[in-house]
C-alpha positions in Angstrom: 13.0 -12.8 -61.6 10.7 -10.1 -61.2 11.8 -8.4 -64.7 11.2 -11.9 -66.9 7.4 -12.1 -65.2 6.8 -8.4 -66.2 8.0 -9.5 -69.7 5.9 -12.3 -69.6 2.7 -10.2 -68.4 3.8 -7.7 -71.3 3.5 -10.2 -73.8 0.1 -11.8 -72.5 -1.3 -7.7 -72.8 -0.4 -7.6 -75.9 -2.9 -7.0 -78.7 -3.7 -10.2 -80.4 -3.5 -10.4 -84.5 -6.6 -10.8 -86.6 -5.1 -14.4 -87.3 -5.0 -15.6 -84.1 -8.4 -14.4 -83.5 -10.0 -16.3 -86.4 -7.8 -19.3 -85.4 -9.1 -19.5 -82.1 -13.0 -19.1 -83.4 -12.0 -22.4 -85.4 -12.4 -25.4 -83.3 -9.3 -27.5 -82.0 -9.8 -30.9 -82.2 -13.2 -30.7 -81.1 -12.5 -28.0 -78.4 -14.9 -24.8 -79.1 -13.1 -21.1 -79.4 -15.2 -20.3 -76.2 -13.1 -22.8 -74.1 -10.0 -22.1 -75.5 -10.2 -18.6 -74.8 -11.3 -19.1 -71.2 -8.3 -21.4 -70.6 -5.9 -18.8 -71.9 -7.6 -15.9 -69.3 -7.4 -18.2 -66.5 -3.2 -19.2 -67.5 -3.2 -15.1 -68.0 -4.8 -14.6 -64.4 -2.2 -17.4 -62.9 0.8 -15.3 -64.3 -0.7 -12.1 -62.8 -1.1 -13.7 -59.5 2.4 -15.3 -59.4 3.9 -11.6 -60.2 1.8 -9.9 -57.8 2.7 -12.3 -54.9 6.6 -12.3 -55.9 6.5 -8.4 -56.3 5.0 -7.9 -53.0 7.3 -5.5 -50.8 7.9 -7.2 -47.5 9.4 -5.4 -44.3 12.0 -7.9 -43.1 13.6 -10.7 -45.3 15.1 -13.4 -43.5 18.2 -15.1 -45.3 18.8 -19.0 -45.2 21.5 -19.3 -42.8 23.0 -22.0 -45.1 23.0 -19.7 -47.9 25.1 -16.8 -46.0 27.5 -19.1 -44.3 28.4 -21.0 -48.1 28.2 -17.6 -49.5 30.6 -15.7 -47.4 28.3 -13.7 -46.0 27.9 -12.1 -42.3 24.7 -13.3 -41.4 22.8 -11.9 -38.3 19.5 -13.9 -37.4 17.6 -10.8 -36.4 15.0 -9.3 -39.0 15.7 -6.3 -40.3 13.8 -3.0 -38.9 10.6 -2.3 -40.0 10.1 0.5 -43.0 9.1 3.6 -41.6 5.0 4.4 -42.7 4.0 7.5 -43.8 1.5 9.5 -41.5 2.3 7.2 -38.7 4.4 7.7 -35.9 5.6 5.4 -32.9 7.0 7.2 -29.7 4.2 9.7 -30.4 1.2 7.8 -31.2 -1.7 7.5 -28.3 -2.5 3.8 -26.7 -5.4 2.1 -28.4 -8.4 2.1 -26.5 -9.8 -1.6 -25.7 -13.1 -2.0 -24.6 -12.1 -5.5 -22.7 -8.8 -3.4 -21.2 -8.7 -4.4 -17.3 -9.2 -1.8 -14.9 -6.1 -0.6 -12.7 -5.5 -2.0 -9.5 -7.5 -0.6 -6.1 -4.7 0.2 -3.9 -5.4 0.3 -0.1 -4.0 3.6 0.1 -6.8 4.9 -2.4 -9.4 3.6 0.0 -11.0 5.2 2.8 -10.1 3.9 6.3 -12.1 0.8 7.4 -11.6 1.6 11.0 -11.2 4.9 12.7 -11.2 6.3 16.1 -14.4 6.2 17.8 -15.3 2.6 16.5 -18.3 0.7 18.8 -16.7 -1.1 22.0 -18.7 -3.8 20.6 -16.7 -4.2 17.5 -13.5 -3.4 19.4 -14.6 -6.6 21.1 -15.7 -8.5 18.3 -12.4 -8.3 16.4 -9.9 -8.1 19.4 -11.1 -9.3 22.7 -10.8 -6.4 24.7 -13.5 -5.2 26.2 -13.5 -1.6 25.0 -11.9 0.9 22.6 -10.5 2.5 25.9 -8.9 -0.3 27.5 -7.1 -1.2 23.9 -6.0 2.1 23.8 -4.7 2.2 27.3 -2.6 -1.4 26.5 -1.4 0.8 23.8 0.2 3.3 25.8 1.8 1.1 28.0 3.3 -0.8 25.1 4.8 2.3 23.5 5.7 3.7 27.3 3.4 6.7 26.2 5.5 7.8 23.1 3.2 8.9 20.7 6.1 8.6 17.8 5.9 4.7 18.7 1.8 4.7 18.6 1.9 6.7 15.5 4.4 4.6 13.6 3.8 2.7 10.2 4.5 0.2 8.3 2.2 0.3 5.6 -0.6 2.4 3.7 -2.9 1.7 6.3 -3.5 4.4 9.4 -1.6 3.6 12.7 -5.3 3.0 14.4 -5.7 0.5 11.5 -2.2 -1.3 12.1 -2.9 -2.0 15.8 -6.4 -3.4 15.4 -5.4 -5.7 12.9 -2.3 -6.5 14.8 -4.8 -7.2 18.0 -7.3 -8.8 15.6 -4.6 -11.3 14.3 -3.5 -12.1 17.6 -7.0 -12.5 19.1 -7.8 -14.9 16.2 -11.4 -14.9 16.2 -12.4 -13.1 12.6 -9.1 -13.2 10.9 -8.2 -17.0 10.8 -5.8 -16.9 7.5 -3.4 -13.9 5.6 -5.5 -14.5 2.6 -8.5 -13.2 4.6 -6.8 -10.4 6.5 -5.3 -9.3 3.1 -8.7 -9.3 1.7 -10.2 -7.3 4.7 -7.6 -4.4 4.9 -5.6 -4.3 1.7 -2.0 -4.6 1.9 -0.7 -7.9 0.7 0.4 -10.5 3.1 4.3 -10.4 3.4 3.4 -6.6 4.5 1.0 -7.6 7.1 3.6 -10.0 8.3 6.0 -7.1 8.9 3.0 -5.1 10.7 2.6 -7.8 13.0 6.5 -8.1 13.6 7.0 -4.6 14.4 4.1 -4.6 16.8 5.7 -8.1 18.5 8.7 -6.3 18.8 7.5 -3.4 20.7 5.2 -5.4 23.0 8.6 -7.7 23.6 10.8 -4.9 24.5 7.9 -3.5 27.2 8.2 -7.0 28.5 11.4 -6.7 28.8 11.5 -3.5 30.6 8.3 -4.5 32.8 9.5 -6.6 36.0 8.4 -9.9 35.2 6.7 -10.5 39.0 5.0 -8.4 41.0 6.4 -7.2 44.1 5.3 -8.1 47.8 3.9 -5.3 48.5 1.8 -5.0 45.6 0.8 -8.5 45.9 -0.3 -7.9 49.3 -2.3 -4.5 48.6 -4.1 -6.1 45.0 -5.0 -9.6 45.9 -7.9 -10.5 47.6 -8.9 -10.5 51.2 -9.3 -14.3 51.6 -6.0 -15.0 50.8 -4.6 -13.0 53.8 -6.4 -15.6 56.0 -4.2 -18.5 54.3 -1.1 -16.6 53.2 -1.0 -13.7 55.8 1.8 -12.4 58.0 1.9 -14.7 60.9 4.4 -14.0 63.7 6.8 -12.1 61.4 7.0 -14.6 58.7 5.7 -13.4 55.5 5.1 -15.8 52.7 5.3 -14.9 48.8 3.3 -17.4 47.0 3.7 -18.1 43.0 1.9 -21.0 41.4 3.6 -22.8 38.7 2.2 -25.4 35.9 3.1 -26.7 32.5 0.9 -26.8 29.2 1.3 -28.5 25.5 0.8 -26.5 22.6 0.1 -28.9 19.3 2.4 -28.4 16.7 1.9 -30.5 13.4 4.3 -34.0 13.0 7.7 -32.3 11.6 9.9 -34.0 8.7 13.4 -34.3 10.9 14.2 -37.5 13.2 15.7 -35.4 15.7 12.6 -32.4 15.7 10.4 -35.1 15.6 12.2 -36.7 18.7 12.4 -33.6 20.7 9.0 -32.5 19.9 7.0 -35.8 20.2 5.3 -35.9 24.3 3.8 -39.2 25.0 1.5 -37.4 28.0 0.0 -36.0 24.5 0.2 -38.7 22.1 1.7 -36.3 19.6 4.0 -33.5 19.1 3.8 -30.0 20.6 5.7 -27.4 22.5 5.2 -27.1 26.5 5.6 -23.8 28.2 5.4 -22.6 31.9 2.9 -20.6 33.2 2.8 -18.9 36.4 0.0 -17.3 39.1 0.4 -14.7 41.7 -2.4 -14.5 44.3 -2.9 -10.5 42.8 -3.8 -12.4 39.6 -1.0 -11.7 37.8 -0.3 -14.3 35.1 3.0 -14.8 33.1 4.4 -17.4 31.0 8.0 -18.9 30.0 9.8 -19.8 26.8 8.1 -22.8 24.6 10.5 -25.8 24.9 10.0 -29.3 22.4 7.2 -31.6 23.9 10.0 -34.4 25.3 10.8 -32.3 27.9 9.5 -33.4 31.5 7.8 -31.0 34.0 10.3 -31.6 36.7 13.4 -30.9 33.8 11.9 -27.9 32.5 11.2 -26.5 36.2 15.3 -27.1 36.8 16.9 -25.8 33.3 14.3 -23.7 32.1 15.8 -20.5 33.9 12.6 -18.6 36.0 14.1 -20.3 39.3 17.1 -18.0 38.7 15.2 -15.1 37.7 12.7 -15.8 40.9 16.0 -15.6 43.2 17.5 -12.6 41.8 14.1 -10.6 41.9 13.4 -11.8 45.6 17.3 -10.6 46.3 16.4 -7.1 44.8 12.7 -6.9 46.3 13.3 -7.0 50.1 10.5 -6.9 53.0 11.6 -4.5 56.0 15.4 -5.2 55.0 15.2 -9.0 54.3 15.0 -11.3 52.0 11.3 -13.0 51.5 11.8 -16.4 49.4 9.3 -17.7 46.9 7.0 -20.5 47.7 6.4 -22.3 44.9 2.9 -24.0 44.6 3.6 -26.9 42.3 1.5 -29.9 41.4 2.4 -32.9 42.5 4.4 -34.6 39.1 7.3 -32.3 39.7 10.3 -33.4 41.9 11.6 -29.8 42.6 11.9 -29.5 46.5 15.9 -29.7 46.0 16.2 -27.6 42.7 14.2 -24.4 44.7 16.0 -25.1 47.7 19.2 -24.5 45.8 18.2 -21.8 44.0 18.1 -19.0 46.9 16.4 -21.5 49.4 13.0 -21.2 48.0 10.1 -23.5 49.5 7.5 -25.6 47.8 4.0 -26.3 48.4 2.6 -29.6 46.6 0.2 -32.2 47.5 1.2 -35.2 49.2 1.9 -38.1 47.5 2.3 -41.7 48.7 4.5 -44.3 48.0 2.8 -47.7 46.3 -0.2 -48.1 48.5 0.2 -46.4 51.7 -2.5 -44.9 52.7 -2.9 -40.7 53.4 -2.9 -39.7 56.5 -5.8 -36.8 57.6 -3.5 -34.0 57.8 -2.0 -34.9 54.5 -5.5 -35.1 53.1 -6.1 -31.8 54.1 -2.6 -30.6 52.7 -3.5 -31.8 49.2 -7.2 -30.8 49.4 -5.8 -27.0 50.0 -3.4 -26.6 47.5 -5.6 -28.3 44.8 -8.4 -25.9 45.7 -5.8 -23.1 45.2 -4.5 -24.1 42.2 -8.1 -23.9 40.6 -7.4 -20.1 39.9 -4.0 -21.2 38.1 -5.8 -23.3 35.9 -7.8 -20.6 34.7 -4.7 -18.5 34.4 -3.4 -21.4 32.3 -7.0 -21.2 29.9 -6.5 -17.6 29.7 -2.8 -17.9 28.6 -4.1 -19.9 25.7 -7.4 -18.2 24.6 -5.0 -16.3 21.8 -6.2 -18.2 18.2 -2.5 -18.3 17.0 -2.0 -20.1 20.0 -5.0 -22.3 20.4 -4.8 -23.4 16.7 -1.1 -24.4 17.5 2.0 -24.6 15.4 1.5 -25.2 11.7 3.6 -26.0 8.8 5.5 -22.6 7.4 4.8 -20.9 10.2 7.5 -18.2 11.6 8.9 -20.2 14.8 9.8 -16.3 16.2 6.7 -14.8 15.5 4.9 -17.6 17.6 7.3 -17.6 20.4 6.8 -14.0 20.6 2.8 -14.2 20.3 3.2 -16.6 23.3 5.1 -14.5 25.2 3.3 -11.1 24.6 -0.6 -12.7 24.9 -0.1 -13.7 28.4 1.4 -10.0 29.2 -1.4 -8.7 27.2 -4.2 -10.8 28.9 -3.6 -8.7 32.2 -5.1 -5.7 30.9 -8.1 -7.5 29.2 -9.3 -9.8 31.7 -10.4 -9.5 35.5 -7.9 -11.6 37.8 -8.4 -15.2 37.6 -7.7 -15.7 41.7 
């Protein structure tokens, strides 16, 4: 076809003879010679344009699949490789520079640290709740057991100091309430920040398991305030080991599963929650036990949670003058715990007197109830401190890591003993 178009173009380009020119000058059917010449030129131009379009070189031509199948030819749907253009390289060509090209990512590793040793105490308190940087570093030293390798262990491009401050800031929950804000403030992505918190929580749970859960009898007597000696001091060789227990609820979102919804719904709180036990000793040491579903009652939790067995084992080890001093558990009157405590190492119970129906209290019953209620005021302050963590105060939200939430609950109470003054 290309050859036919070329022959047609040559015929058009031939010099016309004199007769053709003279005939063109004469009008044909009322048409002037100029119009006929114009039509001929336009036809010539159209034929040349068709020839140019048909003869233009293409770098890749795709064959019709139907034609290839009918002709019995192997057909490849891929385009043929482009023809190499002279004076143009491919692999060694320099990238084109665009004025609108976006700049590279600004990684956290390329930024200077936002927090360093020597940060003002006011900034540390605002972020983490610790009264000073020295108090925070002392707690870090306790958590790591004085091991500088554990203190300096890093999980990201942040410095060891920044990782610890971030962890405490996340747990305190005042200045950082969302992972998005944390990633914006510190630099690493959200999943990496979560790994930092998990590693620090693991260290705290590790040292929490190595420390005794309860304060020994001698330490309790030496560290408690003198006012407790008048009431719970040794009398006629009789020693008393006081511990106050209470329950609290941590709000949760409404679960979709029927069984989980039933196990976490509490009539007392009129919603879904988790419940955990909190104890306070006379010296001001506070601690908590693991969270259970909100459907559990105080008495059932007290019987089956396991801390009475831990107290039984502890009092058998912490002997005073070679003899066992059992725990005296101070409860609210909502507990039914006398028989349970007696079976767990003959532990004692002190709680307000409650009367059946409309029976009136005796004078001594009123004094005992008032005395116990007054003492338990300090335990209520311990409950308040154990829930000061922003993570705990905001409750359990959807898509939260249950293990991280449980670890935050356990370790915050342990941490609070190094942050605040004694509650009793």
